C-alpha positions as CSV (number, residue, x, y, z in Angstrom):
1,X,126.8,66.0,91.4
2,X,128.4,68.4,93.8
3,X,129.4,70.7,90.9
4,X,125.8,70.9,89.7
5,X,124.4,74.5,89.7
6,X,121.6,75.3,92.1
7,X,118.2,74.2,91.2
8,X,116.8,76.7,88.6
9,X,113.6,77.0,90.7
10,X,115.6,78.0,93.7
11,X,117.5,80.6,91.6
12,X,114.2,82.1,90.5
13,X,112.8,82.1,94.0
14,X,115.9,84.0,95.2
15,X,115.4,86.6,92.5
16,X,111.8,86.9,93.3
17,X,112.6,87.3,97.0
18,X,115.2,90.0,96.3
19,X,112.7,91.9,94.1
20,X,110.0,91.6,96.7
21,X,112.4,93.0,99.3
22,X,113.1,96.0,97.0
23,X,109.4,96.5,96.5
24,X,108.8,96.4,100.2
25,X,111.4,99.1,100.8
26,X,109.9,101.2,98.0
27,X,106.5,100.9,99.5
28,X,107.7,102.0,102.9
29,X,109.3,105.1,101.3
30,X,106.1,105.9,99.4
31,X,104.0,105.6,102.5
32,X,106.4,107.9,104.3
33,X,106.2,110.4,101.5
34,X,102.4,110.2,101.4
35,X,102.2,110.8,105.1
36,X,104.3,114.0,104.7
37,X,102.2,115.1,101.8
38,X,99.0,114.5,103.8
39,X,100.4,116.5,106.7
40,X,101.4,119.3,104.4
41,X,98.0,119.3,102.8
42,X,96.3,119.5,106.2
43,X,98.4,122.5,107.1
44,X,97.5,124.3,103.9
45,X,93.8,123.4,104.4
46,X,93.8,124.9,107.9
47,X,95.5,128.1,106.6
48,X,92.9,128.4,103.8
49,X,90.1,128.0,106.3
50,X,91.6,130.8,108.5
51,X,92.0,133.0,105.5
52,X,88.4,132.4,104.5
53,X,87.2,133.4,108.0
54,X,89.3,136.5,107.9
55,X,87.9,137.4,104.5
56,X,84.3,137.0,105.7
57,X,85.0,139.3,108.7
58,X,86.5,141.9,106.4
59,X,83.5,141.7,104.0
60,X,81.1,142.1,107.0
61,X,83.0,145.2,108.3
62,X,83.0,146.8,104.8
63,X,79.2,145.9,104.5
64,X,80.1,143.8,101.4
65,X,78.4,140.8,102.9
66,X,75.2,140.2,104.9
67,X,75.8,139.7,108.6
68,X,75.0,136.1,109.6
């Protein structure tokens, strides 16, 4: 009996555990990347807002837009 292989259920559970560990690491990496993308998008959005404000001021100075 000492030479019997591990219970097949235990083998499958170990494989599942290893795969879940890999998935957990992958999810952490994806969350980190998404956070960086979100930060980058926020920076781009702020720059676009500032450009829009500048464009409005230019249009007003050139009398291309009505003054608010």
